[in-house]
C-alpha positions in Angstrom: 66.1 78.6 6.0 66.7 78.3 2.3 63.2 76.9 1.6 61.6 79.8 3.5 63.4 82.4 1.3 62.4 80.6 -1.8 58.7 80.5 -0.7 58.8 84.2 0.0 60.2 85.0 -3.4 57.6 82.9 -5.2 54.8 84.4 -3.1 55.9 88.0 -4.0 56.2 87.1 -7.7 52.6 85.9 -7.8 51.3 89.2 -6.4 52.9 91.4 -9.1 51.2 92.4 -12.3 52.9 90.7 -15.3 52.4 93.1 -18.2 53.2 92.5 -21.8 56.6 93.7 -23.0 56.6 97.1 -24.7 55.4 96.7 -28.2 55.1 92.9 -27.7 53.0 90.2 -26.2 53.2 87.3 -23.7 53.9 84.9 -26.6 52.8 84.1 -30.0 49.5 83.1 -28.4 48.3 86.3 -26.7 44.7 85.6 -27.5 42.1 83.7 -25.4 38.5 82.7 -25.5 36.0 84.0 -22.8 34.1 81.0 -21.4 32.2 82.9 -18.7 30.8 86.4 -19.1 32.8 89.3 -17.6 30.9 92.2 -16.2 32.1 95.4 -14.5 31.2 94.0 -11.1 32.2 90.3 -11.6 35.2 88.7 -13.1 34.7 86.0 -15.7 36.7 83.1 -17.0 38.8 82.5 -20.0 40.5 79.5 -21.7 44.2 80.0 -22.5 47.1 77.5 -23.0 44.9 74.5 -22.1 43.9 76.0 -18.8 40.9 78.1 -17.5 41.8 81.4 -15.8 39.9 84.2 -14.1 39.6 87.4 -16.2 38.6 91.1 -15.9 38.0 93.7 -18.5 40.7 96.3 -18.8 38.2 99.0 -19.6 35.4 97.8 -17.3 33.1 96.7 -20.1 31.0 93.6 -20.3 32.5 90.8 -22.4 30.2 87.9 -23.4 31.2 84.2 -23.4 32.5 83.2 -26.8 34.4 86.4 -27.4 38.0 86.3 -28.4 40.2 88.6 -26.2 43.7 90.0 -26.1 45.7 89.2 -23.0 47.1 92.5 -21.5 48.5 91.4 -18.2 48.2 89.0 -15.3 48.0 89.3 -11.6 48.1 86.0 -9.7 45.4 83.8 -11.4 43.5 86.7 -13.0 44.2 88.0 -16.5 43.4 91.6 -17.6 41.9 91.4 -21.1 40.6 93.6 -24.0 37.9 92.4 -26.4 39.2 92.0 -30.0 35.6 92.3 -31.4 35.2 95.3 -33.6 32.0 97.3 -33.2 29.8 97.4 -36.3 28.5 101.0 -37.1 24.8 101.3 -36.9 23.1 102.5 -40.1 20.3 105.0 -39.5 17.0 103.8 -41.0 
């Protein structure tokens, strides 16, 4: 009986979104590198803490491989991320 209660608690924990603390971050290492492109219709992959994870964009934008992202939250094995790339203003010719 004790084992089944423990398994239920662990299962329920993995299904909840783990967000960053208010005004804080997961850790000192709240950045990751995208290794597989993220699109609005398909999750990509990122590398963080010596492990590869699934990732989705928080705002539904495409994020290319090689982009550094900020980790915003995690649900199960999938992180929600935001690109840290700054857009460069276009100069009219």
